[in-house]
N, C-alpha and C positions, 0 to 999 in steps of 0.2 A: 138694272139688276135687282134693285130694291123693289121696283114695280112688279117684276116677275115673281119674286118671292112672295109679295103681298097677294098677288092673284092666286098663286098656288095654295097659299095658306087658306084663302077664302074658299077655293074649290075643294080643298081637302074635307071641308065639313059636309060636302055632298058626295064624298068618296071618289073624287077625280083629281087629276093633276094634268098639266100641259107638258108635253114633250115634243121635240122636233119630229116631223114626219119621217125623216130619214132614219133617225135614231129608233123610232117606234117600229118602222119596217124591219130594221136590222134585228131588233129584239125578237120580233115575230119569226123571222127567218131562222134565227139561231134556235129558238124554242122548237119550231116545227122540224128543223133539220135534225134535232136530237130525238125526234119521235116522241116528245113529251106531250101529254095532254095539258092544255091550258086550263087554268082554274075557271070556275064558273063566272067569277067576277071579271076575268080577262076576256072571256068569250061573249059576255053580255054587251049589247050595244048600248051606248048612252042614250038617255031619253031625249025626245025631240027638243025639249026646252034647253037642255044642256048642249046638245049638238049645235043649236043655233048660236051659242055663245062662244064658239071656237074663235080664237084670235089669230087672224091672218091665215094664209094658206100654208105657212111653214109650221103651224102648231097643230097638235092633235090631242084630244082628250083621251086619257086612259085611266082605268080604275086605279085607285091609290089606297086600297084597303090594307089593313094591318095584318098581313099574312106573309108567310115565308115566300119571297120572290123566287120564281123558277128560272129567271134569266138574269140573276144578279151579276153574273160575269159574262153577260151576253156580248159585250164588245171586245172580249179577249181574242187573242190571236189563236184560233183553233188549228191553224195549219202549222203551228210551232212544233207540234208533235212529230210532224213529218220531216221538218228541217233540222231538228236538234239531234245531236249525236249522243251515243252512250245511253245512260239511264234517264236523261232528262225527258226525251220524247215519250217514253213509256209512262213516266210519272205524271206528265201533263195530261195524257190520255186517261190515266186512272182518275185524276181529279174531275175531269169533265164527265166521265162516264158514271162515276160513283159518288162524287162529292167529297172524296178523301184520297189522299196519297200518303204513303209512308216513305220517308227519305232517310238515308243512312248518313250519320255523321260519325265523328271519332269516338269510339267507346271509352278509351282510356281518358280522354279529356272530360267526357261526361262524368265518369266516376270521380275524377279529380274535383270537379265542381261540387259533387255531392258531399265531399269531405271538407271543402274549404268555404262554402257559402253558409251564411247564417239564416236559419229558419226561426227567427226570434219574435215573430208577430202573430197575432191572431188574425182571423179573416173578417173582422168588423170593417165597416166602411165609414170612416170618419171624415172623408174628403167630400168636397163638392162633387156632385155626380150628375151627368147628363141623363135624361130620362130613358135613353136607349142603352145605357151602360150601367144601370143601377145594380145594386147588390144589397143584401141584408145589412141594416145598420148594426145590429148585434151579431156577434160571431155565432156560427152554427153549432159550436161546441169546441171542446179542447182537442178533439182528434184531428182537426184541420188547422194547420199552421201556414204562415206565409213569411216572406222575407223580401227585402230589397236587394237586388243583384249588386254585387260589388262593381267598382269601376273596371277591375280586371276582367270580370265576366262580360261586362258590356263591350269592352274592347274586343274580346274573343268572338263574341256574337257578330259584331260589326264586320270583322274580317271574314267570318264564315258566310254571312249572307251577302257579302260584296263579291264573292267568288263568281266567276262567269257562269258556271252551271246553275247556281241558285238564282242568279239574275235572269237567266233564260227561263228557268222554271216558272218564276213569278210573272214574267212577261207573258208566258203561255197561259197562265191561270187567270190573270187579271188584265192583261193587255198593256201593262205599264210597269215601271220600276216601283219598288216598295220601300217603305220604312217600317220599323217596328214601333207601333203606336203605344204599346204598353208591354212591359216585360216584368214579370214577378216570379218569385220562387213559391212553390206550393209543396207542402208535405202532408201526407195523410197517414196517421198512425193506425195500426190494426184495431178494429172494433167490431162489435157484433150488432150494433144498432142498424135500423133501416136507414138507407142513405137519404140525406137531406141536402138542400142547397145544390151544389154542383154534382153531388153524388145521386141525385134524383133525375129522372128524365126531363129534359127541357130543350128549348131552342133559344138561342140568343136573340137579343133585340137590336143588334147593331145594324147600321144602314147597309144597303146593297153595296158591293164592292169591297167589303172588308171580310177577310178570312182569318181563322184562328189557327193557333199552333200549340202543340204540346211536345216538349222535348224530354224524353225519359232520362233521368239521371241514375236510375237503378234498373236492374233487370226486372221485367214485369211479367208475371204469370197469373194464373187464375186466382191465386191466393193473395196477390199484392195489389189489387185494385186496378185492373186494366181498363182502358178506354172502351166504351161500347157505343154503337150507333145503330139506328134503324134505317133500312133502305126504303125505297118507294113502296115496297110491298109490306112494310112493317116487320120484316125479318130482322132479327137482332144479330149483329156482327161484333165479335170481341177481338180487340187488337192487342195482342201480347207482343213483347219484343225485348230487345236488349237495351242496355244503357246506350244512349246516343241516337236511338231511333227518334225521328222527328215526324210527328203526325200533323199534316196540314189539311184542314177540313172546312167546309162551308157550314158554319154553325146556324145559319138560317134555313138551309136546305135539309139538314139532318137533325133529327131528334137524337140527343146524345147524353152521356153521363160518364163520370168516372166511378167505377164500381167501388163499393166500400171494401177496403183491404181486410182480409181475414186474419192472416198470420204474419205477414211481412209488410213493412211500411213502404209507401211509394213516394219517391221524390221526383219532382219534375219542374220544368220551366214553362210557365204559361205565357203565350205570345199572341199579340194581335198584329197582323200584317195589314197595312193600309197603303193605298196609292200615294205616291209622292209626285209633285209637279216637276215638269222638265226644268233642269237647272238646279233643283234642290239636291242637297247631299243626303246620302243614306244616314239615318239616325237610329239609335236604340234608345227609346224614351222609357224611362222608369218612373212611374208616377204613383205607385202603390196600388191599392185596391180600386180598380175600375175608374180611377180619376183621370180623365183625359185632359191633357193640357190645352187642347183647343178643340173646337167643334167644326171640322172642315166642311160639313154638310149643312151647317146652319139649321139644325133641327130645333133647338130650343136654347133658352138661357139656363145657366147652371143654378143649382140650388144647394145650399149648405144644409146637410141633414144632421150634422154632428150634435147640434143642440138638443136633438130629440133622444139621444142615447143617454141612459142613466149610467153614470160612471160608478 
């Protein structure tokens, strides 16, 4: 395992990584089956020097450039939409087709959370941070606030995402059961400044196989900072909704932002959904601003950036 990691790290300097041939073929079938164009880097054949260095017949080189992967959930169960009953199949299809799905949860419970949870922190990042989950060390301003979810809220979310319908949805989206890798509260006060940080257009830097979620705790209209995303044609879509609406989206596939609220504040729960191994229990991890308690993909070692912030 360590040898494979070392080889891939070395190959990454040339823009390539090794994947199993069957996995690579599956990714290509899924990408082509969706009618998507492969990126130039994916379509380009590796140079002869690199091709001759392929390791065993079971390995294959593929480009490993730092760009949004178009097949990050390529191993998911795409037939789940046909087998699932009720709203689940429709939402699984929405995610695969558009990169986003909006799920309904209990409105009254969401409004209850908005009144009982404490948004008492700024959005500075004083924690150790992985290079693919970084955030500004200094806060973006006083209009954005964060908070640590209470144990009661974590328990409620554990029950919610452990329900059969939600389990089926995430299996259809990612091909496996999930845990919540980071859960935090976010509040944006009305302001007239240009959006910065999460209120400016961006794509996340998380590894393939991780999807993001936003659960509205207040009703959200055009004046209260709705979520926006751009589709593959760069057309902008605005997602308004009621308290309790849960947006699940591929943050590497879609350029997105939270619009700056104009007249009403927006309160929400920011969620990171990540695969969990067979036999592991569902968990709701709350680690603050983008501080991941572990790096399951072994991307890099953590760095402590808090010393660079002027207090």
